C-alpha positions in Angstrom: -153.0 59.7 -13.5 -153.4 56.0 -12.9 -150.9 54.9 -10.3 -147.3 55.2 -9.1 -145.2 52.0 -8.7 -142.0 52.3 -6.6 -139.5 49.9 -8.1 -136.7 50.5 -5.5 -135.7 53.0 -2.9 -134.6 55.5 -5.5 -136.6 54.6 -8.7 -140.4 55.0 -9.4 -142.7 54.6 -12.4 -145.8 56.7 -12.8 -148.6 55.5 -15.1 -150.9 57.9 -16.9 -153.7 57.7 -19.5 -154.8 60.1 -22.3 -158.5 59.2 -23.0 -159.0 61.5 -26.0 -157.3 64.3 -27.8 -160.1 66.9 -27.9 -160.4 69.3 -30.8 -156.7 69.1 -31.9 -154.0 66.5 -32.0 -151.6 65.9 -29.2 -148.1 67.4 -29.3 -146.7 66.1 -26.0 -147.6 63.9 -23.0 -145.8 63.0 -19.8 -145.8 63.2 -16.1 -145.2 66.1 -13.8 -143.2 65.0 -10.7 -142.3 67.2 -7.7 -142.1 67.4 -3.9 -144.7 70.2 -4.0 -148.3 69.2 -3.8 -149.3 70.7 -7.2 -146.6 69.7 -9.8 -146.7 71.5 -13.1 -144.9 71.2 -16.4 -142.0 73.0 -14.8 -141.2 69.6 -13.3 -142.2 67.5 -16.3 -140.9 64.3 -17.6 -141.8 63.9 -21.3 -142.9 60.6 -22.7 -141.9 60.1 -26.3 -145.2 59.2 -27.9 -147.9 61.9 -28.4 -151.0 59.6 -28.7 -153.9 58.6 -26.6 -153.9 55.6 -24.3 -151.9 54.3 -21.4 -148.2 55.3 -20.9 -145.6 55.2 -18.2 -142.7 57.4 -17.2 -139.8 56.3 -15.0 -137.7 58.5 -12.8 -134.5 57.6 -10.9 -132.3 59.2 -8.3 -135.3 59.8 -6.0 -134.7 60.2 -2.3 -135.7 57.4 0.1 -138.3 58.5 2.5 -139.3 61.5 0.4 -142.9 62.1 -0.4 -143.5 63.0 -4.1 -146.6 64.3 -5.9 -147.3 63.2 -9.5 -149.9 63.8 -12.2 -150.2 63.2 -15.9 -150.3 66.0 -18.4 -150.9 66.5 -22.1 -150.3 69.4 -24.5 -152.3 69.7 -27.8 -151.2 71.4 -31.0 -152.9 74.6 -29.9 -150.6 74.8 -26.9 -153.2 74.0 -24.4 -152.1 71.9 -21.4 -154.4 69.5 -19.5 -153.6 67.8 -16.1 -154.7 64.6 -14.5 -155.4 64.1 -10.8 -152.6 64.5 -8.3 -151.4 61.3 -6.6 -149.0 61.1 -3.7 -146.4 58.4 -2.9 -143.5 58.1 -0.6 -140.3 56.4 -1.6 -139.5 53.3 0.5 -136.5 53.1 2.8 -134.5 50.0 3.5 -135.6 48.6 6.9 -135.5 49.7 9.6 -135.6 53.1 7.8 -136.5 56.1 9.9 -138.2 56.7 13.2 -140.0 59.7 14.7 -138.3 61.5 17.5 -140.6 63.1 20.1 -139.0 65.8 22.4 -141.1 65.1 25.4 -142.2 68.7 25.5 -144.8 69.4 23.0 -144.2 67.1 20.0 -147.2 65.1 18.9 -149.1 63.4 16.0 -152.8 63.8 15.6 -155.1 61.5 13.6 -158.5 62.1 12.2 -161.4 60.0 13.5 -162.5 57.3 11.0 -164.8 54.4 10.7 -161.9 52.0 10.8 -160.8 53.4 14.1 -164.4 53.2 15.3 -164.5 49.5 14.4 -162.0 48.5 17.1 -164.5 47.2 19.7 -164.3 43.5 20.4 -160.5 43.0 20.2 -157.5 45.2 20.0 -153.7 45.1 19.5 -151.4 48.1 19.7 -147.7 47.5 19.0 -144.6 49.5 18.2 -140.9 49.7 18.5 -139.8 52.4 21.0 -136.6 53.9 22.4 -137.4 55.9 25.6 -135.1 58.9 26.4 -136.7 59.6 29.8 -139.8 58.4 31.7 -142.8 60.6 32.4 -145.9 58.5 32.2 -146.0 59.4 28.6 -148.4 58.2 25.9 -147.4 56.1 22.9 -150.8 56.0 21.3 -154.3 57.0 22.5 -157.8 56.9 21.1 -159.5 59.2 23.5 -162.5 57.8 25.2 -161.6 54.2 24.1 -158.1 53.0 24.9 -154.4 54.1 25.3 -151.0 52.5 25.7 -148.3 54.4 27.6 -145.0 54.2 29.5 -145.0 54.6 33.3 -142.1 56.4 35.0 -141.0 52.9 36.1 -140.5 51.8 32.5 -143.5 49.5 32.7 -146.1 49.4 29.9 -149.6 50.5 31.0 -152.8 49.9 29.1 -156.2 51.7 29.6 -159.1 50.2 27.7 -162.6 51.5 28.4 -164.8 48.4 28.8 -168.6 48.7 29.1 -168.3 52.4 29.9 -165.7 51.9 32.7 -162.0 52.5 32.4 -159.8 49.5 33.2 -156.1 49.5 33.4 -153.3 46.9 33.6 -149.5 47.2 34.0 -146.8 44.9 32.5 -144.8 42.8 34.9 -141.5 43.7 33.1 -140.2 47.1 32.1 -138.0 48.8 29.5 -134.9 50.9 30.1 -133.9 54.2 28.6 -131.7 54.5 25.5 -132.7 51.0 24.3 -134.8 49.9 21.5 -137.7 47.6 22.5 -140.8 46.2 20.8 -143.8 46.7 23.0 -147.4 45.4 22.5 -150.6 45.1 24.4 -153.6 43.0 23.3 -157.2 42.7 24.5 -159.4 39.8 23.5 -162.6 40.8 25.3 -161.5 39.3 28.6 -157.7 39.5 29.2 -155.1 42.2 28.6 -151.7 40.7 27.7 -148.4 42.5 27.4 -145.4 41.6 25.3 -141.9 43.2 25.4 -139.5 42.1 22.6 -142.0 39.3 21.8 -141.7 37.9 25.3 -144.8 37.6 27.5 -144.7 40.4 30.1 -147.8 39.8 32.1 -151.6 39.5 31.8 -154.6 40.9 33.6 -158.0 39.4 33.6 -160.2 42.5 33.6 -163.9 42.9 33.2 -165.3 41.1 30.2 -166.9 43.1 27.4 -166.3 45.2 24.4 -164.3 48.4 24.1 -166.8 51.2 24.5 -168.2 52.2 21.1 -168.5 55.9 22.0 -167.2 58.3 19.4 -163.5 58.9 19.7 -162.8 62.4 20.9 -159.3 62.5 19.4 -156.5 60.2 18.4 -152.8 61.0 18.9 -149.3 59.6 19.2 -146.7 61.0 21.5 -149.1 62.8 23.8 -152.3 62.2 25.8 -154.0 64.4 23.2 -152.7 67.2 21.1 -151.5 70.2 23.1 -152.4 68.6 26.4 -150.0 66.6 28.6 -148.1 63.3 29.0 -145.7 63.9 26.1 -143.5 61.0 25.0 -139.8 61.6 25.2 -138.1 59.2 22.8 -138.3 57.5 19.4 -141.2 55.5 17.9 -141.2 53.2 14.8 -143.5 50.6 13.3 -146.7 51.7 15.0 -149.5 49.2 14.3 -153.2 49.2 15.3 -155.1 45.9 14.9 -158.8 45.1 15.5 -157.7 41.6 16.6 -156.0 40.3 19.7 -152.8 39.0 18.2 -151.1 35.9 19.8 -147.5 35.9 20.9 -146.6 33.8 17.9 -148.4 36.4 15.6 -146.4 39.2 17.3 -143.1 37.4 17.0 -143.7 36.5 13.4 -143.9 40.1 12.2 -142.1 42.3 14.8 -138.8 42.1 12.9 -140.2 42.9 9.5 -142.1 45.6 7.8 -145.8 45.0 6.8 -147.3 45.5 3.4 -150.3 47.3 4.9 -152.8 44.8 3.5 -152.6 42.3 6.4 -156.0 41.1 7.7 -157.2 43.0 10.8 -154.7 45.8 10.4 -156.5 49.1 11.0 -153.5 51.5 10.8 -149.8 51.0 10.0 -147.1 53.7 10.2 -143.5 52.8 9.3 -142.3 56.4 9.7 -140.1 56.1 6.6 -140.3 59.9 5.8 -137.5 62.4 5.9 -139.6 65.6 6.2 -143.2 67.0 6.0 -146.0 67.2 8.4 -148.1 64.2 7.1 -147.5 60.8 8.6 -148.7 58.2 6.0 -150.9 55.3 7.0 -149.8 52.4 4.7 -153.2 50.6 5.0 -156.0 51.3 2.6 -157.9 53.0 5.5 -156.1 56.3 5.0 -155.7 57.0 8.7 -152.9 59.6 8.0 -151.5 61.6 10.9 -150.4 65.2 11.2 -147.2 66.2 12.9 -147.3 69.1 15.4 -144.5 71.2 16.9 -141.7 69.6 14.9 -141.1 65.9 15.9 -138.1 65.0 13.7 -137.3 62.0 11.6 -134.0 60.2 12.2 -132.4 56.8 11.4 -134.3 54.1 13.3 -132.6 51.6 15.6 -135.6 49.3 15.6 -134.7 45.7 15.1 -136.5 45.4 11.7 -134.9 43.6 8.8 -135.4 43.6 5.0 -136.5 40.0 4.7 -138.1 38.8 1.4 -141.7 37.7 1.6 -140.7 34.1 0.7 -138.3 34.0 3.7 -140.6 35.5 6.4 -141.1 32.2 8.2 -140.2 31.9 11.8 -138.5 35.3 11.8 -136.1 36.0 14.7 -133.4 38.5 15.6 -130.4 39.1 17.8 -129.4 42.6 18.8 -127.7 42.8 22.2 -126.2 40.7 25.0 -129.7 40.2 26.4 -130.9 38.6 23.2 -127.7 37.2 21.7 -129.2 33.9 20.9 -132.3 33.1 18.8 -133.6 30.1 16.9 -135.6 29.9 13.7 -136.7 26.3 12.9 -133.5 24.5 12.0 -131.0 27.4 12.6 -129.8 28.9 15.8 -127.7 32.0 16.2 -125.8 32.7 19.4 -122.7 34.3 21.0 -123.4 37.4 19.0 -121.0 40.3 18.9 -120.2 43.4 16.9 -122.8 45.9 18.1 -125.2 45.6 15.2 -128.4 43.6 14.9 -129.4 40.7 12.7 -132.8 39.6 11.5 -133.3 36.2 9.9 -136.1 33.9 8.6 -136.4 30.9 6.2 -138.3 29.8 3.1 -140.0 26.8 5.0 -138.8 24.1 2.6 -137.5 20.7 3.7 -135.4 17.9 2.5 -132.1 18.1 0.6 -131.1 19.4 -2.9 -128.1 19.4 -5.2 -129.0 22.5 -7.2 -126.9 25.7 -7.0 -123.8 23.9 -5.8 -120.6 25.9 -5.4 -118.3 25.8 -8.4 -115.8 23.0 -8.3 -117.7 20.7 -6.0 -117.7 17.0 -7.0 -120.6 14.8 -7.8 -122.4 13.8 -4.6 -122.6 17.3 -3.2 -125.8 17.9 -1.2 -127.3 20.9 0.6 -130.4 21.5 2.7 -133.4 22.6 0.6 -134.2 25.2 3.3 -132.6 28.5 2.9 -132.3 31.2 5.5 -132.1 34.9 4.7 -130.2 37.2 7.1 -130.3 41.0 7.1 -127.8 42.9 9.2 -127.8 46.5 10.4 -124.3 47.6 11.4 -121.8 44.8 12.0 -122.6 41.5 13.7 -121.0 38.0 13.9 -122.5 35.0 15.6 -122.2 31.2 15.9 -124.5 29.5 13.4 -125.9 26.1 14.4 -127.9 24.0 11.9 -130.2 21.3 13.4 -130.5 18.6 10.7 -133.7 17.2 12.2 -135.5 20.5 12.5 -134.3 21.7 9.1 -135.5 18.6 7.2 -132.0 17.3 6.5 -132.3 13.8 7.9 -131.5 12.3 4.5 -127.9 13.7 4.6 -125.4 10.9 4.2 -123.5 12.0 7.3 -122.2 12.9 9.7 -119.1 10.6 9.6 -115.5 10.7 10.7 -114.8 13.5 8.4 -118.0 15.4 9.3 -116.3 18.7 10.3 -114.5 19.1 7.0 -117.4 17.8 4.9 -120.1 20.1 6.3 -119.8 23.5 4.8 -121.6 26.8 5.4 -123.0 28.1 2.1 -124.2 31.5 1.2 -125.1 33.7 -1.8 -125.9 37.4 -2.2 -129.3 36.9 -3.8 -132.1 34.4 -3.7 -130.9 32.7 -6.9 -127.6 31.6 -8.3 -124.8 29.3 -7.1 -123.8 29.3 -3.5 -120.2 29.8 -2.3 -118.5 28.0 0.6 -117.9 30.3 3.6 -116.2 27.8 6.0 -116.2 24.3 7.3 -117.9 23.2 10.5 -116.2 23.8 13.8 -118.1 21.0 15.8 -120.9 18.5 15.4 -122.7 17.8 18.7 -125.3 15.2 17.9 -127.1 16.2 14.7 -126.2 19.9 15.1 -123.6 21.4 12.8 -121.8 24.4 14.4 -120.0 27.2 12.5 -118.3 29.6 15.0 -117.9 33.3 14.7 -119.5 33.8 11.3 -119.4 37.4 10.0 -123.0 37.9 9.2 -124.4 40.1 6.4 -127.2 40.5 3.9 -127.0 36.9 2.6 -128.9 33.7 1.9 -127.5 30.8 3.9 -127.8 27.1 3.9 -125.9 24.0 4.9 -123.9 21.9 2.4 -122.4 18.4 2.6 -119.5 17.7 0.4 -118.6 14.5 -1.3 -115.4 13.1 0.0 -112.8 13.6 -2.8 -109.1 13.0 -3.0 -106.7 15.9 -2.7 -105.2 17.3 -5.8 -101.9 19.0 -6.8 -103.0 22.6 -7.0 -99.5 24.2 -7.4 -96.7 21.8 -8.3 -93.3 22.3 -6.7 -90.8 23.7 -9.2 -87.6 21.9 -10.0 -84.7 23.1 -7.8 -81.2 24.0 -9.0 -78.4 25.1 -6.5 -74.7 25.1 -6.4 -72.6 22.6 -4.4 -72.6 23.4 -0.6 -75.6 25.7 -0.9 -77.4 26.5 2.3 -80.7 24.7 3.0 -83.6 25.6 0.6 -87.0 26.0 2.2 -90.2 25.8 0.1 -93.7 26.8 1.3 -95.9 23.9 0.3 -99.1 25.2 2.0 -100.7 25.6 -1.4 -99.2 22.6 -3.2 -102.2 20.3 -2.4 -105.9 21.2 -2.1 -108.9 19.3 -1.0 -112.3 20.7 -1.9 -114.0 18.9 1.1 -111.2 19.5 3.6 -109.6 22.5 5.1 -106.4 22.7 3.2 -104.5 23.5 6.4 -105.5 20.0 7.6 -103.8 18.3 4.7 -100.8 16.3 5.9 -97.7 16.6 3.8 -94.9 14.0 3.8 -91.8 13.0 1.8 -92.5 9.7 -0.1 -89.1 9.2 -1.7 -85.6 10.7 -2.4 -83.5 9.0 -5.1 -80.2 10.5 -3.8 -80.3 11.1 -0.1 -76.5 11.6 0.1 -76.9 14.5 -2.2 -80.0 16.1 -0.6 -82.1 15.3 2.5 -85.7 16.3 2.2 -87.8 16.9 5.3 -91.2 18.5 6.1 -92.2 20.4 9.2 -95.7 21.9 9.1 -96.1 23.5 5.7 -92.3 23.9 5.1 -90.3 21.6 2.9 -86.6 21.8 3.7 -83.9 20.6 1.3 -80.5 20.1 3.1 -77.6 19.5 0.8 -74.7 17.1 1.6 -71.3 18.8 1.9 -69.2 18.7 -1.2 -71.8 16.7 -3.2 -73.2 17.4 -6.7 -75.5 15.6 -9.0 -79.3 15.1 -9.3 -82.1 13.7 -7.2 -85.8 13.0 -7.7 -88.0 13.9 -4.7 -91.6 12.9 -4.3 -93.9 14.5 -1.7 -97.4 13.4 -0.8 -100.5 15.2 0.5 -102.9 13.1 2.6 -106.5 14.1 3.4 -109.2 11.9 4.8 -107.1 8.9 4.0 -106.8 9.8 0.3 -103.5 11.0 -1.3 -102.0 13.0 -4.1 -98.3 13.0 -5.1 -96.0 15.7 -6.6 -92.5 15.0 -7.8 -89.7 17.4 -8.7 -86.0 17.3 -9.5 -83.1 18.7 -7.5 -79.9 19.5 -9.4 -76.7 20.4 -7.5 -74.0 22.0 -9.6 -70.3 21.4 -8.7 -68.4 24.4 -7.2 -64.7 24.9 -6.2 -65.2 25.1 -2.5 -64.0 28.3 -0.9 -61.9 28.7 2.1 -64.1 29.0 5.1 -64.1 29.6 8.9 -64.4 26.2 10.3 -64.1 26.9 14.0 -64.5 30.6 14.7 -62.5 32.1 17.5 -64.5 33.0 20.6 -64.3 36.4 22.0 -61.6 36.9 24.6 -62.0 38.6 28.0 -59.0 39.3 30.2 -58.1 41.6 33.1 -55.7 44.5 32.7 -52.0 43.4 32.8 -53.0 39.7 32.4 -50.5 37.2 31.1 -50.4 36.6 27.4 -53.2 34.6 25.9 -52.0 31.9 23.5 -54.5 30.3 21.0 -54.0 27.4 18.6 -55.3 28.4 15.1 -54.9 24.9 13.6 -58.7 24.3 13.2 -59.7 27.9 12.6 -60.1 27.7 8.8 -61.0 24.9 6.5 -60.6 24.3 2.7 -61.5 20.9 1.4 -59.4 21.7 -1.7 -56.2 22.8 0.0 -54.5 21.5 3.1 -52.1 24.5 3.5 -53.6 27.6 5.0 -51.5 30.6 6.0 -52.8 32.7 8.9 -52.0 36.4 9.4 -53.3 39.2 11.6 -55.2 41.3 9.2 -56.1 44.1 11.6 -56.1 45.1 15.2 -58.4 48.0 16.0 -56.5 49.0 19.2 -52.7 48.2 19.0 -52.2 50.4 22.1 -54.3 47.9 24.1 -53.1 44.6 22.8 -50.4 43.3 20.5 -51.5 40.4 18.3 -49.0 38.2 16.5 -49.0 34.8 14.8 -46.2 32.3 14.6 -47.2 29.3 12.5 -50.6 28.3 14.0 -50.1 30.1 17.3 -51.8 33.4 18.0 -50.3 35.3 20.9 -52.2 38.2 22.5 -49.8 40.4 24.6 -51.7 42.9 26.8 -50.0 46.2 27.1 -49.3 47.4 30.6 -52.0 49.3 32.5 -54.3 49.4 29.4 -57.9 48.4 29.2 -60.8 48.6 26.7 -61.8 46.6 23.6 -60.2 45.7 20.4 -61.5 43.9 17.3 -59.0 41.6 15.7 -59.3 40.1 12.3 -57.4 36.9 11.4 -57.1 36.1 7.7 -56.6 32.7 6.3 -55.1 32.4 2.8 -55.1 29.3 0.6 -54.7 29.1 -3.2 -55.3 32.8 -3.5 -58.6 32.6 -1.7 -59.1 34.2 1.7 -61.4 33.9 4.6 -61.6 36.2 7.6 -62.5 35.6 11.2 -63.2 38.5 13.5 -63.3 38.3 17.3 -63.3 40.8 20.1 -60.8 41.1 22.9 -62.1 42.9 26.0 -59.6 43.9 28.6 -61.3 44.7 31.9 -59.8 47.6 33.9 -58.1 46.5 37.1 -57.4 49.0 39.9 -53.6 48.8 40.4 -52.3 49.2 43.9 -50.2 52.3 44.5 -46.4 51.7 44.4 -43.3 53.1 46.1 -41.7 55.6 43.7 -39.0 56.8 46.0 -38.1 55.0 49.3 -38.0 56.8 52.6 -34.3 56.9 53.7 -33.3 55.6 57.1 -33.0 58.2 59.8 -30.2 58.5 62.4 -30.3 61.0 65.3 -28.8 61.5 68.7 -30.6 60.9 71.9 -33.0 63.8 72.8 -32.6 65.3 69.3 -35.3 67.7 68.1 -38.2 66.3 65.9 -37.4 65.3 62.4 -39.8 65.9 59.4 -39.8 63.8 56.3 -41.6 65.0 53.0 -43.6 62.0 51.7 -44.5 63.7 48.4 -43.0 61.5 45.7 -42.6 58.5 47.9 -45.7 56.8 46.4 -47.4 56.8 43.0 -50.6 55.2 41.5 -51.0 54.7 37.8 -54.8 54.7 38.2 -55.1 57.7 40.4 -53.9 61.2 41.0 -50.8 61.0 43.3 -52.0 63.9 45.3 -55.1 61.8 46.2 -52.9 59.1 47.8 -53.5 59.0 51.6 -50.5 58.3 53.8 -50.6 56.9 57.3 -48.3 55.3 59.8 -49.1 51.6 59.6 -46.7 50.4 62.4 -43.9 51.6 64.7 -42.1 48.7 66.5 -40.5 50.9 69.2 -42.9 53.7 70.1 -41.0 54.2 73.4 -38.0 55.4 71.3 -39.7 57.5 68.7 -43.3 58.7 67.9 -44.2 58.8 64.2 -47.2 60.8 62.8 -48.3 61.8 59.3 -50.2 65.0 58.4 -50.8 65.4 54.7 -47.5 64.6 53.0 -45.4 65.3 56.1 -44.0 62.5 58.4 -42.9 63.8 61.8 -40.5 61.8 64.0 -40.5 62.8 67.7 -37.7 61.2 69.9 -38.6 60.1 73.4 -36.5 61.8 76.1 -33.3 60.0 77.2 -34.0 57.1 74.8 -31.7 55.5 72.3 -31.8 52.4 70.1 -33.6 51.5 66.8 -37.2 51.4 65.5 -38.7 50.0 62.3 -41.5 52.3 61.0 -43.9 51.4 58.1 -45.8 54.1 56.2 -48.9 52.9 54.3 -50.2 54.6 51.1 -54.0 54.1 50.3 -55.5 54.8 46.8 -58.8 53.6 45.4 -59.1 51.0 48.1 -55.7 49.5 47.4 -52.6 49.9 49.6 -48.8 49.6 49.6 -46.1 50.2 52.3 -42.6 51.5 52.7 -40.5 50.6 55.8 -37.4 52.5 57.1 -35.2 52.4 60.2 -34.7 55.1 62.8 -31.5 54.9 64.8 -31.1 57.0 68.0 -27.5 57.2 69.2 -26.9 57.3 73.0 -25.6 60.6 74.6 -24.1 60.9 78.2 -26.4 63.2 80.0 -25.0 65.7 82.6 -25.3 65.3 86.4 -28.3 67.2 87.8 -29.6 68.4 91.1 -32.8 66.5 91.6 -33.5 67.6 95.2 -31.7 70.8 96.4 -30.4 71.1 100.0 -32.7 73.2 102.1 -31.3 76.4 103.7 -30.3 75.8 107.4 -31.1 78.1 110.3 -29.6 77.5 113.8 -28.9 79.4 117.0 -25.5 80.4 118.1 -23.6 77.5 119.7 -26.1 75.0 118.4 -25.1 71.3 118.3 -23.6 70.0 115.0 -26.2 69.2 112.2 -25.9 66.2 109.8 -27.5 66.4 106.3 -28.0 63.3 104.0 -26.9 64.0 100.5 -28.1 60.7 99.0 -31.0 62.2 97.0 -29.5 65.6 96.1 -28.0 64.6 92.8 -29.1 62.4 89.9 -27.5 61.0 86.7 -29.8 59.2 84.2 -26.7 57.4 82.8 -25.3 56.2 86.2 -26.3 54.5 89.4 -27.1 57.3 91.9 -25.1 55.6 94.6 -22.0 56.0 92.4 -22.2 59.8 92.6 -19.5 61.2 94.9 -20.2 64.3 96.9 -17.7 66.9 98.1 -17.6 70.4 99.7 -16.7 72.8 96.9 -17.1 76.1 98.9 -17.8 77.5 102.4 -17.5 81.3 102.4 -17.6 81.6 106.2 -15.6 78.9 107.9 -15.3 81.1 111.0 -19.0 80.8 111.4 -19.5 77.1 110.5 -17.3 74.2 109.6 -18.7 71.9 106.8 -17.3 68.4 106.0 -18.6 65.6 103.7 -18.2 62.0 104.4 -19.9 59.7 101.9 -23.4 60.9 101.7 -23.3 62.9 105.0 -22.7 66.6 105.2 -21.8 67.7 108.8 -22.2 71.3 109.9 -20.4 72.3 113.2 -21.0 75.8 114.4 -18.1 77.9 115.8 -18.4 79.0 119.4 -20.1 82.3 120.0 -20.4 83.0 116.3 -23.5 84.2 114.5 -24.2 85.3 110.9 -24.6 83.6 107.5 -22.5 81.4 105.3 -23.0 80.2 101.7 -22.0 76.5 101.2 -21.6 74.7 97.8 -21.8 70.9 97.6 -20.5 69.3 94.4 -21.7 66.0 92.9 -19.3 64.1 90.5 -20.3 61.2 88.1 -18.4 59.9 85.1 -16.5 63.2 84.9 -19.7 65.2 84.9 -20.4 67.5 87.9 -23.2 69.5 89.4 -23.4 71.9 92.3 -26.0 72.8 94.9 -25.7 75.9 97.0 -27.5 76.6 100.3 -27.3 79.2 103.1 -26.6 78.6 106.7 -28.0 81.3 109.1 -26.8 81.3 112.7 -28.9 83.5 114.9 -27.1 85.2 117.9 -27.8 84.1 121.4 -27.1 86.2 124.6 -24.6 84.1 126.5 -24.9 84.1 130.3 -22.2 85.9 132.3 
């Protein structure tokens, strides 16, 4: 078995050689290929020729990152099989490939001691991409007894070289965080330890001069202080590199974003971790410093910022991958304002000057581009602003920028490193000699900067002739793609109307990218219209013909009726329909009411050109009314809406309250108010009745309870009163007034202060009693009442006489006993009596 040549990530060719046939002729030859370490003909790939000499066998569909074992075989005519030596190869993976995940518990990789590891004495560089899951003073790589690089719990990088037999240590000034991919490196040049994080200097320490101790290395390991011991690394590692030189910052930056070949000068060991399984970690240098995995560290997709950049483009390699590093500059090209979450690696081919080769298709003579080409490789998605610096990129011979610089400078790209470029976009700005393209969606491409020749625009898609009928509506034509300019953004082309041969037939106007043709009323014929596209001061014209066919004009609504809004029970609305319809071909138009959607709401009628809307009583709502115009058998309709707003009608008097007549001092009178008032908008039982006014409350008292009005007459009062009853419904009121007449009645005479009984002794002196206040008459003057003695049942006891208002009692001599006396009052034929008793007590007369 001679060698294995990997052609791609999934194809490989294995070369074998049959040196001699032996005692019998060959019947078959080929390659045995398997993932097991001892492939047999059970996994054979037969090569067609059965002769001696070199041959090759290709295999496709292989798994990236898988380790395969291959050996040549031959079978002779006797059926005997012979095998060549077994060789091992691992299929490559597209960068960044895989990384090794250490669990921080017991995962580790051990390496055998070798002369190449022993040779690291005078200078050293250890570098790797890492993503830390948690900090625990864990080791990245250690050569026990000589040097180690590890992560402190603070996230700082710590190095421990053994110089002249004594351990020295230094700590980086910066630190890394968890869950983030970072490139870390430490170098020692025999004097100074230097740290770099993501290619940026992270501190130095001038330690004791001397060489790294040449003692034998006890053990070497990655991910732990030494196998099965302590300080296990919790995180992912990729692209681990050990050098026997102290690399400069520029050296580190130049290769940190790309994979190595393994043949670089000073490289002692190189591990890209591009495996998917197995316990052997391959060293890609010729030194064979392979590692052995212990306790199951696992391979997974790497997040290291490593790109697949062709060897020819690995000049000034940079990358952008997060907001902390969203800008980077390779000589002549800067990327900034990155977004999208992915990462991007780029470098260039280090050429200079300008070129005209590989121009995009369709570019005019005079097109130039930068000779320098940049390759970009993107993992995930990313976009960024691309800025080309003409001075740094060797493009000083460009014949620009000029007043049209933005549209002449174009971003070029192609998928491979050969072939014609395509135009991605025109420049967004040109500060000084820098050409800026904003928000470029990056990918796996080859980019450069182009400068277009300034060419005139062309007619890309001519406007078609237009044919319409007379009185057609405006025609709009999208002219965005009519003109094109290879060195201008087509959206920047200015379109204009150059000429119109018949403007009374058609008016042509342009707004933005829209050409509008507006046709004159009742016109027909043809017009030639020319439009022009102007770009960078150069022009192109396109002409087309407009044909308008004659048409018998239809009846149409010339002045549509507005919608009508009125209140319930409003007065009629009268509208003149004289201008409602129009017909250029007929002056006589008959108008009729075609339909009324709610005739119970409104009555619509037309007399001549007058439309009358009659609102039906106490109705509200909406109606749609259609008016039709008819002329020469053609019709046109106009529809409008009538809205009648509801109005809350006041209650009304349905049955008036009759006038009331009563005699003085009559008993109360009740009047039933049910049916007196009504409300078309409300339930009559909900009408509230109250006494609004009573102009003679001293004659009569009026009250309302529910539907009952009660009239109570004041004592001994007569005359008239006007009483108003108010009805309230829904906030609206009405009244009804009626008259109350109280006829006078002559009241009887009354005793208002009866005469007190009289007691006297026998033979007492006469007594006089004033009768002025005994009787009363509300209808007469009290002084006009006459008093008289009506009865004295014992004149022998006492004599009673009345003179005017004086009653005189004269007692008879030597008489005692009682007498009942009645005094009568007389007024206007009415009488009243008052009775009192006179008691005369006996007295013993002297002898």
